[in-house]
C-alpha positions in Angstrom: -53.4 37.2 143.4 -51.6 33.8 144.5 -49.8 33.9 147.9 -46.6 32.0 147.8 -43.3 31.1 150.0 -40.3 32.5 147.7 -37.7 30.6 146.7 -33.4 31.2 145.5 -34.7 31.9 142.1 -37.2 34.4 142.5 -34.4 37.0 144.2 -33.6 39.0 141.7 -37.0 39.5 141.0 -37.5 40.4 144.3 -34.2 42.9 144.0 -36.0 44.5 140.5 -39.4 45.0 142.5 -37.6 46.4 145.7 -35.3 49.2 143.1 -39.4 49.8 141.8 -40.7 50.0 145.8 -37.7 52.1 147.6 -35.4 54.6 147.7 -32.9 52.2 148.6 -33.7 48.7 148.0 -32.0 45.2 149.1 -30.1 43.8 146.1 -30.9 40.5 145.4 -27.7 38.6 147.2 -29.9 40.6 150.4 -32.9 38.3 149.8 -30.6 34.9 149.5 -29.0 36.1 152.1 -31.7 36.7 154.0 -33.6 33.0 153.3 -30.1 31.4 153.9 -30.3 32.7 157.1 -33.9 31.1 157.3 -36.5 34.4 157.0 -39.0 33.5 155.2 -40.2 36.0 152.1 -43.7 35.7 151.9 -45.5 37.1 148.3 -47.6 37.7 146.4 -47.8 36.7 141.7 -50.3 38.4 139.9 -53.0 35.8 138.3 -53.0 38.2 134.6 -50.7 36.0 132.7 -52.3 32.4 132.0 -48.6 31.2 132.4 -47.0 30.1 135.3 -43.7 31.5 135.2 -44.5 34.6 133.5 -46.2 35.8 136.5 -45.6 38.7 137.1 -44.5 39.1 141.9 -46.2 42.5 142.7 -45.6 42.4 146.5 -43.5 41.2 148.9 -42.5 41.0 152.2 -39.8 39.6 154.1 -40.0 37.7 157.8 -37.8 37.1 160.9 -38.8 34.8 163.2 -36.4 35.2 167.4 -39.5 33.2 170.1 -42.4 34.0 169.7 -41.7 37.1 168.2 -41.5 38.3 164.5 -40.2 40.4 162.6 -41.5 42.2 159.4 -37.9 43.0 157.8 -39.1 43.8 154.4 -41.7 45.4 152.4 -42.7 46.2 148.7 -45.2 46.9 146.7 -44.9 47.3 142.8 -46.2 50.7 141.8 -48.6 50.6 139.6 -50.7 48.0 142.2 -50.6 50.3 145.2 -53.6 51.4 146.9 -55.2 48.6 146.3 -55.3 47.0 149.4 -52.4 44.0 148.5 -50.8 46.0 150.5 -52.3 45.2 153.2 -54.0 41.2 152.0 -50.2 40.3 151.7 -49.4 40.9 155.9 -52.8 39.2 156.7 -52.2 36.1 154.9 -48.5 36.9 156.1 -50.0 36.7 159.8 -51.9 33.5 159.0 -49.0 31.4 159.0 -47.7 32.4 161.6 -48.0 29.8 164.5 -49.8 29.9 167.5 -46.4 30.9 169.6 -45.9 34.4 167.3 -47.6 36.2 170.0 -45.6 40.2 168.3 -45.0 41.6 165.1 -42.5 43.6 165.0 -41.6 46.6 162.4 -39.4 49.6 161.6 -40.3 51.8 159.0 -39.3 55.5 157.8 -41.6 58.2 159.4 -42.1 60.1 156.1 -43.2 56.4 155.0 -46.7 57.8 155.9 -48.9 55.5 153.2 -47.3 52.7 155.2 -48.0 54.2 158.5 -51.6 54.8 157.8 -51.7 50.8 157.0 -49.6 49.6 160.0 -51.8 52.1 162.0 -54.9 50.5 160.0 -54.6 47.1 161.5 -53.6 47.4 164.2 -50.1 48.2 164.8 -49.2 51.0 167.2 -45.9 53.8 167.8 -43.3 52.3 170.4 -40.1 54.8 169.1 -38.0 56.3 167.4 -34.3 55.5 166.0 -32.4 59.1 165.3 -31.0 59.1 162.1 -31.9 55.3 161.2 -32.3 55.2 157.3 -30.4 57.5 154.4 -32.2 59.6 152.7 -31.2 60.3 148.9 -30.1 63.3 149.2 -27.4 61.7 151.9 -29.0 63.2 155.0 -30.6 60.7 157.0 -34.0 60.4 158.7 -35.8 58.8 161.1 -37.2 54.3 162.1 -40.3 54.7 163.4 -40.6 51.4 165.4 -44.1 49.7 166.3 -45.8 46.8 167.0 -48.7 44.2 166.7 -50.5 42.4 169.9 -51.6 39.2 168.3 
């Protein structure tokens, strides 16, 4: 896998990845707006294709930074690349890009997303709280978000 920053040209591909990974995915416009707002979007590209132009993005992570904290806004891993350590690899690469003054990483995760919660715990995150009825569900109801943090 190649690790690199995404650019505006990648937003349509990121939206396609998000649709395959999330029940309420970000749109290409949301990725574009995020990049314009100064957030960083990191991706892992498969090295399976010889042509650089056709190597698919298999995972992405959007990060916002404010003072000494970074917040993970979005993480998506293509379904056929799950359970292979890709999410952990991506996040470890992202954390390595943080300046030394970043002291803590924050994120929210669906309470029902057990695989993501397990990954975050494996990386050292702890659960700090809960936002009731934060995320919409496909059936129209809502589910809680768990607040997690990692001290670096």
